[in-house]
C-alpha positions in Angstrom: -34.3 -26.8 -3.7 -30.8 -28.3 -3.2 -29.8 -27.1 -6.7 -31.1 -23.6 -5.9 -30.0 -23.2 -2.3 -27.3 -25.9 -2.0 -24.4 -23.5 -1.7 -25.9 -21.7 1.3 -28.1 -24.2 3.1 -28.2 -27.9 4.0 -31.5 -29.7 3.3 -32.7 -32.9 4.9 -36.0 -34.8 5.2 -37.4 -35.1 8.7 -40.5 -37.1 7.6 -42.2 -38.1 4.3 -43.7 -34.5 4.3 -41.1 -32.7 6.4 -38.0 -30.7 5.2 -35.4 -29.2 7.4 -33.3 -26.2 6.1 -30.2 -25.3 8.1 -27.2 -23.1 7.5 -24.6 -25.1 5.5 -22.6 -27.3 7.9 -25.2 -27.1 10.7 -27.0 -30.4 11.4 -28.1 -32.6 14.3 -24.6 -34.2 14.4 -22.7 -31.0 15.1 -25.4 -29.8 17.5 -25.4 -33.1 19.4 -21.6 -33.2 19.6 -21.5 -29.6 20.9 -24.2 -30.3 23.5 -22.2 -33.4 24.7 -19.1 -31.3 25.0 -20.9 -28.6 27.0 -22.4 -31.2 29.3 -19.1 -32.9 29.8 -20.5 -36.2 28.6 -18.0 -39.1 28.2 -20.0 -40.6 25.3 -22.6 -39.4 22.9 -25.6 -41.7 22.3 -28.1 -40.8 19.6 -31.4 -42.3 18.6 -33.1 -41.5 15.3 -35.7 -42.5 12.8 -35.3 -40.5 9.6 -32.7 -39.0 7.2 -32.3 -35.8 9.2 -30.9 -37.9 12.0 -28.1 -39.5 9.9 -25.4 -36.9 10.8 -26.3 -37.3 14.5 -25.9 -41.1 14.3 -22.7 -40.8 12.3 -21.1 -38.6 14.9 -22.4 -40.4 18.0 -20.2 -42.9 19.8 -23.2 -45.2 19.9 -26.0 -44.7 17.4 -29.4 -46.4 17.4 -32.1 -46.5 14.8 -35.6 -47.2 16.0 -37.3 -50.3 14.5 -39.6 -48.2 12.3 -36.7 -46.0 11.0 -35.9 -45.7 7.3 -33.8 -48.5 5.9 -31.0 -45.9 5.1 -30.9 -44.9 8.8 -30.8 -48.5 10.0 -27.8 -49.1 7.7 -26.0 -46.2 9.4 -26.8 -47.1 13.0 -24.7 -49.2 15.2 -27.8 -50.9 16.5 -31.5 -51.1 15.7 -33.9 -51.1 18.6 -37.7 -51.2 19.2 -40.2 -49.1 17.3 -41.0 -45.6 18.6 -44.3 -46.9 20.0 -42.7 -50.1 21.3 -40.5 -48.6 24.1 -37.5 -47.7 22.0 -35.8 -45.4 24.6 -36.3 -48.0 27.4 -34.8 -50.7 25.1 -31.8 -48.3 24.3 -31.2 -47.7 28.0 -31.3 -51.5 28.8 -28.9 -52.2 25.9 -26.5 -49.4 27.0 -26.5 -51.0 30.5 -25.6 -54.3 28.9 -22.8 -52.7 26.9 -21.5 -50.9 30.0 -21.6 -54.0 32.1 -19.6 -55.9 29.5 -17.0 -53.1 29.3 -17.9 -52.1 25.7 -18.6 -48.5 26.6 
């Protein structure tokens, strides 16, 4: 599919059986950055688990991969947190508070 449509579309996997097709240049990273700008956010924090989240973690100021994320995504992330079913978002919030209280964000 990338060979056939690669000039016009961007393809990424969202799960072992899921495929996302976007306009070329459109991805979760550009969308997240735009939403952060519109919201007036000081920092962009992103949490992901699969390859389609890579652009979002790369553009985020602080990027987290959940514990059950792909190894490729874990390598991109700034931090790896709990599994999706193990309270990942709560763990991210706690970690962000630690970073903030230490003046790291």
